[in-house]
N, C-alpha and C positions, 0 to 999 in steps of 0.2 A: 354407642361407641366405646364407653368406658367398660362395658362388660366383655369386650374382646380380650382373649388371652394372647399376650405377646410372646413371652419367652419364659420358660421355667415356671409356668403358672402365674405369672405376674400380669397385672393390668398395666396399661400405659402409664397411668398416674403413679402407681407403685414403682415401676421401673424408673421413671423420671426422678422420683424422690430419692431412691437409693443411689442412682448414678450421680445426682447432684451432690449428695453427701460424700460419696467416694472421691469424685473428681475434685471437689473443693478441698478435701483433706489432702489429696495428693498435691494440689497446687500450693497449699500452705507449707507442706514439707519441702517442696522444691524451692519456695521462697526462703525458707530457713537455710537450705543448702547454699543458695546464692549469697545470702548475707554472710554466712560463715566463710565462703570462698572469697568474698570481697574483703573481709577482715584479714584473711591469710595473705592475699595478694598485696594488700596495701601495707602489710606489716604494722597493723594498728596497735598491737600490744594488748595487754589484759584489759585496761580501762577503755581503750578505743573499741575493742571488740564488744565489751559490755554495752557501751553507748550505741554502737551500731545495731545490736540486737534490740535494745530498748526502743530507740527512736524509729527504726524501720519496721520493727515488729508491732508497733502500736496500731498500724493500719489494719492488719488482719485480726489483731486482738479486738479492736473495736467492732469489726464485722462479725466476729464470733459472738461477742457479748450482746450485740444487737439481736441476734437469733435467740440467745438464751433469755433475754429480757422479754422478747415477744412470746416465748413459750411460757414463761412464768406468769405473765399477765393475761395469757390466753388470747392474744391479738391475732395470731395466725389465722 
């Protein structure tokens, strides 16, 4: 089943891997947009905006660092 060509010469596993990375990156960018919009709508100011990005951004920063640590240690 893994030898079947799905689209553009990609196997199912390759397609899933690429689409996961692309969609996850799009989700992180959308979350950054939401945080920025929240800071603008609430009139948070400079320091409030910085804290919003730091605190709310730590969630996906931790998720990204988890993937990097797994890759470095070879746990994947």
